[in-house]
C-alpha positions as CSV (number, residue, x, y, z in Angstrom):
1,X,-9.8,5.1,7.1
2,X,-11.0,1.9,5.7
3,X,-9.4,1.1,2.2
4,X,-11.6,-1.4,0.0
5,X,-10.4,-4.5,-1.3
6,X,-10.9,-4.4,-5.2
7,X,-13.3,-7.6,-5.0
8,X,-15.6,-5.8,-3.0
9,X,-16.0,-2.3,-4.2
10,X,-20.0,-1.7,-5.4
11,X,-20.6,0.1,-2.1
12,X,-23.2,2.9,-3.4
13,X,-26.2,1.0,-1.7
14,X,-24.5,1.3,1.5
15,X,-24.5,5.1,1.0
16,X,-28.1,5.1,-0.4
17,X,-29.3,3.4,3.2
18,X,-26.6,5.4,5.2
19,X,-25.6,2.3,7.2
20,X,-23.1,-0.9,6.8
21,X,-22.8,-3.7,8.8
22,X,-19.9,-4.6,10.3
23,X,-19.1,-7.2,13.0
24,X,-22.5,-8.1,13.2
25,X,-23.7,-4.1,14.1
26,X,-24.5,-1.1,11.7
27,X,-22.4,1.5,11.2
28,X,-23.5,4.9,10.3
29,X,-21.1,5.8,6.6
30,X,-21.7,8.6,4.5
31,X,-19.5,9.7,1.4
32,X,-17.1,11.1,3.9
33,X,-15.9,7.7,4.8
34,X,-15.1,4.5,3.1
35,X,-17.7,1.5,3.6
36,X,-16.5,-1.1,5.9
37,X,-15.8,-4.2,4.1
38,X,-16.0,-7.9,5.7
39,X,-12.2,-8.0,4.7
40,X,-11.7,-5.8,7.6
41,X,-13.1,-7.9,10.1
42,X,-10.3,-9.8,10.2
43,X,-8.4,-6.9,12.2
44,X,-11.2,-7.6,14.9
45,X,-10.5,-11.3,14.9
46,X,-6.6,-10.7,14.9
47,X,-7.1,-8.4,18.0
48,X,-9.4,-11.1,19.8
49,X,-6.9,-13.7,19.4
50,X,-4.0,-11.8,20.9
51,X,-6.1,-10.8,23.6
52,X,-6.5,-14.9,24.3
53,X,-10.3,-14.3,23.4
54,X,-12.4,-16.5,21.0
55,X,-13.4,-14.8,17.8
56,X,-15.5,-17.7,16.6
57,X,-17.8,-20.5,17.9
58,X,-15.8,-23.4,18.0
59,X,-12.3,-21.8,17.8
60,X,-10.0,-22.1,20.6
61,X,-8.6,-18.9,21.4
62,X,-4.3,-18.8,21.6
63,X,-2.9,-17.6,24.8
64,X,-3.4,-14.3,26.2
65,X,-0.6,-11.9,24.6
66,X,-1.6,-8.7,25.7
67,X,-1.5,-6.9,28.9
68,X,-5.0,-7.6,30.8
69,X,-6.2,-3.8,30.0
70,X,-4.6,-3.2,26.8
71,X,-4.1,-0.2,25.1
72,X,-5.2,-0.2,21.5
73,X,-4.6,2.7,18.9
74,X,-6.9,2.6,15.8
75,X,-5.2,4.4,13.1
76,X,-7.1,6.0,10.4
77,X,-10.3,5.3,11.7
78,X,-12.7,6.7,9.0
79,X,-16.3,5.6,10.5
80,X,-14.8,4.1,13.8
81,X,-15.9,0.6,13.0
82,X,-12.8,-0.6,13.9
83,X,-12.2,1.4,17.3
84,X,-15.8,0.9,18.2
85,X,-16.0,-2.8,17.6
86,X,-12.9,-3.8,19.7
87,X,-14.1,-1.3,22.5
88,X,-17.6,-3.6,22.5
89,X,-15.8,-6.6,22.2
90,X,-12.5,-5.6,24.9
91,X,-13.9,-3.8,27.0
92,X,-11.3,-4.0,29.7
93,X,-9.5,-2.4,26.7
94,X,-8.4,1.6,26.5
95,X,-9.4,2.5,22.7
96,X,-7.9,6.0,20.9
97,X,-8.8,6.5,17.4
98,X,-6.7,8.8,14.6
99,X,-7.8,10.2,11.1
100,X,-6.6,12.9,9.6
101,X,-10.3,13.9,7.9
102,X,-12.5,16.4,10.4
103,X,-15.3,15.1,8.6
104,X,-14.4,11.3,9.1
105,X,-13.8,12.3,12.9
106,X,-17.3,13.7,13.3
107,X,-18.9,10.3,11.8
108,X,-16.8,8.3,14.0
109,X,-18.0,10.2,16.8
110,X,-21.8,9.5,16.1
111,X,-20.9,5.8,15.6
112,X,-19.7,6.1,19.2
113,X,-22.7,7.9,20.3
114,X,-25.0,5.5,18.7
115,X,-23.0,2.5,20.7
116,X,-22.8,4.4,23.9
117,X,-18.9,4.0,23.4
118,X,-16.7,6.7,24.5
119,X,-13.6,6.8,22.4
120,X,-10.7,9.5,22.1
121,X,-11.0,10.4,18.6
122,X,-8.3,12.6,17.5
123,X,-6.9,14.8,14.5
124,X,-3.9,13.0,13.7
125,X,-1.4,11.7,10.9
126,X,-0.4,8.0,11.5
127,X,1.5,8.3,15.2
128,X,2.3,11.8,15.8
129,X,-0.1,12.1,18.8
130,X,1.8,8.9,20.3
131,X,5.2,10.3,19.5
132,X,4.1,13.7,21.0
133,X,2.6,12.0,24.1
134,X,-0.7,13.2,23.3
135,X,-1.9,9.2,23.0
136,X,-0.1,6.9,25.4
137,X,2.3,4.5,23.7
138,X,0.1,1.5,22.7
139,X,0.3,-2.2,23.2
140,X,-1.4,-2.9,19.8
141,X,-1.5,-0.1,16.3
142,X,-4.3,-1.3,14.0
143,X,-4.5,0.4,11.0
144,X,-6.7,0.0,7.7
145,X,-4.8,2.7,5.7
146,X,-5.4,4.2,1.9
147,X,-3.6,1.1,0.1
148,X,-4.8,1.0,-3.3
149,X,-2.5,1.7,-6.0
150,X,-4.0,3.5,-9.1
151,X,-2.6,1.4,-11.6
152,X,-4.2,-2.0,-10.5
153,X,-5.0,-3.4,-13.8
154,X,-8.0,-4.8,-12.2
155,X,-9.3,-1.6,-10.3
156,X,-12.8,-0.4,-11.2
157,X,-12.4,3.2,-10.8
158,X,-15.9,4.2,-11.0
159,X,-17.1,1.8,-8.8
160,X,-15.1,4.0,-6.4
161,X,-16.4,7.1,-7.5
162,X,-18.6,8.4,-4.6
163,X,-16.0,6.8,-1.9
164,X,-13.1,9.6,-0.9
165,X,-9.7,9.6,-2.8
166,X,-8.2,10.4,0.2
167,X,-9.0,7.4,1.9
168,X,-8.4,5.1,-0.7
169,X,-5.4,5.4,-2.9
170,X,-1.2,6.0,-1.6
171,X,1.5,6.6,-3.7
172,X,4.4,4.1,-4.2
173,X,2.2,1.4,-5.2
174,X,0.1,1.8,-2.4
175,X,2.4,1.5,0.5
176,X,3.7,4.9,1.3
177,X,1.5,5.4,4.4
178,X,1.7,1.7,5.5
179,X,5.8,1.9,5.0
180,X,5.8,5.5,7.4
181,X,3.5,3.6,10.0
182,X,6.0,0.9,10.0
183,X,8.8,3.5,10.4
184,X,7.0,5.3,13.4
185,X,6.2,2.1,15.1
186,X,9.5,0.8,15.0
187,X,11.1,4.1,16.5
188,X,8.4,3.9,19.0
189,X,9.1,0.5,20.1
190,X,5.5,-0.5,19.2
191,X,5.0,-4.3,20.1
192,X,1.7,-5.4,17.9
193,X,1.3,-4.1,14.6
194,X,-2.1,-5.6,12.9
195,X,-2.1,-3.8,9.0
196,X,-4.8,-4.6,6.1
197,X,-3.4,-4.2,2.8
198,X,-4.3,-6.4,-0.8
199,X,-2.4,-9.9,-0.6
200,X,-0.7,-8.8,-3.7
201,X,1.5,-6.4,-1.4
202,X,2.0,-8.9,1.7
203,X,5.3,-9.9,0.1
204,X,6.8,-6.5,0.1
205,X,5.1,-5.2,3.6
206,X,7.0,-8.3,5.4
207,X,10.3,-7.3,3.4
208,X,10.3,-3.7,4.7
209,X,9.0,-4.5,8.0
210,X,12.5,-5.8,9.1
211,X,12.3,-5.2,13.1
212,X,8.9,-7.2,13.2
213,X,8.2,-10.7,13.3
214,X,4.8,-11.8,11.0
215,X,2.9,-14.0,13.3
216,X,0.0,-14.7,10.6
217,X,-1.8,-13.5,8.1
218,X,-5.3,-13.4,7.5
219,X,-6.9,-12.9,4.3
220,X,-6.2,-9.2,3.7
221,X,-5.0,-9.0,7.4
222,X,-0.8,-9.1,8.4
223,X,-0.4,-9.4,12.1
224,X,3.8,-8.6,13.4
225,X,5.2,-8.5,16.3
226,X,8.4,-6.4,17.3
227,X,11.3,-8.8,16.8
228,X,13.3,-7.2,20.3
229,X,10.1,-8.1,22.8
């Protein structure tokens, strides 16, 4: 599910509208999912860059590092905005999306229908459905998991009270699920891992992800590559 940045957390108008813009498209949102944030759009940019596609006018794309038809898994899909946007931007890719919330999955499916996209939305905790073979091993895992630390002194909880807490907060200073995902991705030899987290958490994430090289950071986004590949 899409976790917010503390700097952009006043989301009530989006719930009143029932939609929120993400990468130039309006997505259905309800209190069962978090509101897509502008910071999260950089996940799309990072994937397009790996695929050798230009993500901004005038920006020369990198040399493609993914297969021509990559398999991409969006973990914690929430409204489905990441998975659906990737499907629209990379029509040759095979996209899968998971979430632990059946209510969120229902919203994601409504958004997929809205944009005429067919994506398997699957109930799963992190990479368990890759581990059991339900989902093929992806070339890239993207994840915007709960990463908010309830003890952050700058956190305005009142501004987040309308949003699902299960999609916001994580233990271990906000890093519990991110660390678990890194462990699973390492054991499954996932080539690329793209995560969103607050910049104050990036150093600890990089230190924990010892099996991965950091390729780049983009604001809230970390893009990493498995060292053995």
